[in-house]
Every structure is written in C-alpha cells, then in structure tokens.
N, CA, C and O of each residue as an XYZ file, in Angstrom:
256
protein
N       9.102     -3.842     13.954
C       8.407     -4.363     12.795
C       9.442     -5.092     11.935
O      10.512     -4.555     11.650
N       9.116     -6.308     11.529
C      10.050     -7.071     10.711
C      10.152     -6.451      9.317
O       9.300     -5.669      8.895
N      11.207     -6.823      8.632
C      11.426     -6.293      7.288
C      10.297     -6.674      6.340
O       9.843     -5.857      5.538
N       9.847     -7.926      6.441
C       8.759     -8.373      5.577
C       7.501     -7.555      5.832
O       6.832     -7.133      4.889
N       7.176     -7.329      7.103
C       5.981     -6.541      7.420
C       6.121     -5.113      6.920
O       5.148     -4.521      6.455
N       7.325     -4.554      7.011
C       7.548     -3.193      6.521
C       7.268     -3.130      5.021
O       6.542     -2.252      4.555
N       7.848     -4.069      4.267
C       7.661     -4.057      2.819
C       6.219     -4.375      2.437
O       5.698     -3.817      1.471
N       5.574     -5.261      3.182
C       4.167     -5.571      2.916
C       3.307     -4.339      3.163
O       2.377     -4.064      2.405
N       3.614     -3.605      4.213
C       2.855     -2.385      4.515
C       3.045     -1.345      3.413
O       2.084     -0.707      2.984
N       4.273     -1.179      2.962
C       4.552     -0.236      1.873
C       3.832     -0.659      0.590
O       3.268      0.176     -0.117
N       3.855     -1.957      0.296
C       3.194     -2.450     -0.913
C       1.684     -2.247     -0.821
O       1.050     -1.838     -1.793
N       1.111     -2.531      0.343
C      -0.334     -2.343      0.518
C      -0.707     -0.876      0.361
O      -1.718     -0.553     -0.263
N       0.108      0.015      0.925
C      -0.167      1.447      0.789
C      -0.080      1.886     -0.669
O      -0.880      2.704     -1.124
N       0.887      1.344     -1.398
C       1.025      1.669     -2.817
C      -0.188      1.181     -3.603
O      -0.703      1.891     -4.467
N      -0.638     -0.032     -3.298
C      -1.830     -0.559     -3.978
C      -3.052      0.314     -3.704
O      -3.855      0.560     -4.604
N      -3.195      0.781     -2.466
C      -4.338      1.635     -2.136
C      -4.247      2.986     -2.838
O      -5.263      3.524     -3.277
N      -3.036      3.540     -2.948
C      -2.870      4.807     -3.681
C      -3.233      4.617     -5.150
O      -3.876      5.476     -5.755
N      -2.817      3.485     -5.719
C      -3.146      3.207     -7.114
C      -4.655      3.048     -7.291
O      -5.216      3.495     -8.292
N      -5.310      2.413     -6.321
C      -6.763      2.229     -6.401
C      -7.489      3.573     -6.382
O      -8.533      3.728     -7.015
N      -6.931      4.544     -5.653
C      -7.562      5.865     -5.594
C      -7.447      6.620     -6.912
O      -8.269      7.491     -7.198
N      -6.433      6.297     -7.721
C      -6.203      7.074     -8.939
C      -6.917      6.512    -10.165
O      -7.081      7.224    -11.156
N      -7.343      5.259    -10.120
C      -7.970      4.666    -11.297
C      -9.449      5.034    -11.378
O     -10.110      5.262    -10.364
N      -9.939      5.084    -12.589
C     -11.354      5.380    -12.805
C     -12.156      4.106    -13.055
O     -13.387      4.140    -13.079
N     -11.466      2.988    -13.240
C     -12.136      1.709    -13.504
C     -12.444      1.025    -12.169
O     -11.517      0.648    -11.452
N     -13.721      0.858    -11.820
C     -14.068      0.265    -10.526
C     -13.580     -1.171    -10.363
O     -13.273     -1.592     -9.248
N     -13.506     -1.922    -11.448
C     -13.029     -3.308    -11.356
C     -11.547     -3.343    -10.994
O     -11.121     -4.168    -10.186
N     -10.772     -2.458    -11.587
C      -9.350     -2.382    -11.281
C      -9.158     -1.923     -9.838
O      -8.340     -2.492     -9.115
N      -9.895     -0.912     -9.416
C      -9.784     -0.418     -8.050
C     -10.131     -1.514     -7.046
O      -9.449     -1.670     -6.033
N     -11.189     -2.271     -7.325
C     -11.579     -3.356     -6.420
C     -10.492     -4.422     -6.350
O     -10.215     -4.954     -5.275
N      -9.880     -4.733     -7.475
C      -8.798     -5.720     -7.492
C      -7.596     -5.264     -6.691
O      -6.992     -6.056     -5.968
N      -7.243     -3.984     -6.814
C      -6.104     -3.450     -6.060
C      -6.377     -3.448     -4.558
O      -5.501     -3.784     -3.762
N      -7.586     -3.072     -4.180
C      -7.953     -3.082     -2.763
C      -7.936     -4.510     -2.228
O      -7.497     -4.747     -1.103
N      -8.412     -5.463     -3.032
C      -8.399     -6.867     -2.611
C      -6.974     -7.361     -2.410
O      -6.699     -8.074     -1.445
N      -6.074     -6.996     -3.297
C      -4.664     -7.399     -3.151
C      -4.055     -6.798     -1.890
O      -3.292     -7.466     -1.192
N      -4.382     -5.553     -1.594
C      -3.882     -4.921     -0.366
C      -4.424     -5.649      0.863
O      -3.701     -5.842      1.840
N      -5.682     -6.047      0.816
C      -6.279     -6.789      1.926
C      -5.623     -8.163      2.073
O      -5.410     -8.630      3.192
N      -5.304     -8.809      0.955
C      -4.620    -10.099      1.010
C      -3.250     -9.968      1.666
O      -2.860    -10.817      2.467
N      -2.522     -8.910      1.330
C      -1.228     -8.676      1.974
C      -1.386     -8.514      3.476
O      -0.608     -9.071      4.250
N      -2.382     -7.762      3.886
C      -2.623     -7.555      5.309
C      -2.947     -8.871      6.003
O      -2.450     -9.143      7.096
N      -3.777     -9.682      5.370
C      -4.150    -10.971      5.949
C      -2.946    -11.895      6.097
O      -2.834    -12.613      7.090
N      -2.055    -11.882      5.129
C      -0.893    -12.774      5.179
C       0.142    -12.330      6.202
O       0.879    -13.162      6.731
N       0.210    -11.053      6.484
C       1.230    -10.563      7.408
C       0.708    -10.393      8.818
O       1.487    -10.092      9.723
N      -0.567    -10.572      9.031
C      -1.129    -10.343     10.356
C      -1.541     -8.884     10.474
O      -1.630     -8.166      9.478
N      -1.784     -8.472     11.667
C      -2.258     -7.098     11.903
C      -1.125     -6.110     11.681
O      -0.096     -6.171     12.354
N      -1.316     -5.207     10.743
C      -0.343     -4.144     10.487
C      -0.851     -2.856     11.126
O      -2.060     -2.645     11.222
N       0.058     -2.004     11.558
C      -0.389     -0.708     12.080
C      -1.137      0.057     10.993
O      -0.869     -0.136      9.807
N      -2.064      0.914     11.380
C      -2.828      1.656     10.376
C      -1.919      2.550      9.528
O      -0.952      3.131     10.019
N      -2.255      2.638      8.265
C      -1.507      3.475      7.333
C      -2.404      4.617      6.913
O      -3.510      4.392      6.421
N      -1.939      5.847      7.102
C      -2.695      7.010      6.655
C      -2.437      7.243      5.180
O      -1.479      7.925      4.818
N      -3.281      6.684      4.323
C      -3.064      6.778      2.880
C      -3.105      8.236      2.434
O      -2.341      8.622      1.549
N      -3.964      9.045      3.015
C      -4.017     10.458      2.637
C      -2.739     11.179      3.026
O      -2.274     12.051      2.293
N      -2.167     10.828      4.164
C      -0.928     11.457      4.601
C       0.235     11.043      3.706
O       1.151     11.832      3.478
N       0.206      9.822      3.201
C       1.285      9.339      2.340
C       1.290     10.103      1.025
O       2.354     10.338      0.453
N       0.118     10.494      0.536
C       0.043     11.230     -0.724
C       0.811     12.546     -0.662
O       1.302     13.025     -1.684
N       0.918     13.137      0.533
C       1.592     14.413      0.673
C       3.107     14.280      0.740
O       3.818     15.266      0.550
N       3.618     13.068      1.008
C       5.049     12.863      1.107
C       5.666     12.837     -0.285
O       5.046     12.357     -1.234
N       6.899     13.358     -0.409
C       7.561     13.262     -1.719
C       7.924     11.815     -2.001
O       8.131     11.044     -1.064
N       8.006     11.423     -3.277
C       8.351     10.044     -3.595
C       9.766      9.716     -3.117
O      10.653     10.569     -3.128
N       9.957      8.468     -2.700
C      11.272      8.024     -2.230
C      12.138      7.696     -3.427
O      11.634      7.211     -4.439
N      13.449      7.953     -3.328
C      14.331      7.618     -4.449
C      14.408      6.104     -4.609
O      14.290      5.364     -3.633
N      14.605      5.653     -5.831
C      14.658      4.230     -6.117
C      16.053      3.639     -5.931
O      16.237      2.430     -6.070
N      17.023      4.470     -5.622
C      18.394      3.987     -5.449
C      18.709      3.822     -3.970
O      18.072      4.426     -3.107
N      19.720      2.979     -3.697
C      20.175      2.803     -2.322
C      20.972      4.027     -1.893
O      21.647      4.664     -2.702
N      20.882      4.343     -0.606
C      21.673      5.455     -0.067
C      22.903      4.934      0.599
O      23.702      5.715      1.117
C-alpha cells in the first residue's frame, strides 16, 4: 500500500469515527461524504473495521 493510500485510509477512518460521535445529522453526513471522497480519489481501499479501530489506543502524535 502506498504512503498516500495509507494516510488516506487513516483519514477516512478518522472521519467515520467523528461521524459516529456527532449528534448533528448534517455534520455526520458531511463527514461521511468526505470519507467517501477520499476513497474515490485513492481508488479501492481495503475495508476498514471502524468498530475495531475504536478499541485501539490512540497513536502518539510524535515520531518514534
């Protein structure tokens, strides 16, 4: 998987997690649409288990 596809997949998963947490349907629809746009621009991405990602601890923001 190329670096761009990896980051696009991570961004799409983040957008979907954010859509699950909002109570505003318009905001949720916008986030889902943005995730779909990322998928369309990068081609077919492997499926992402959004529920499984919720169980993972957050990644550190610093380089290792």
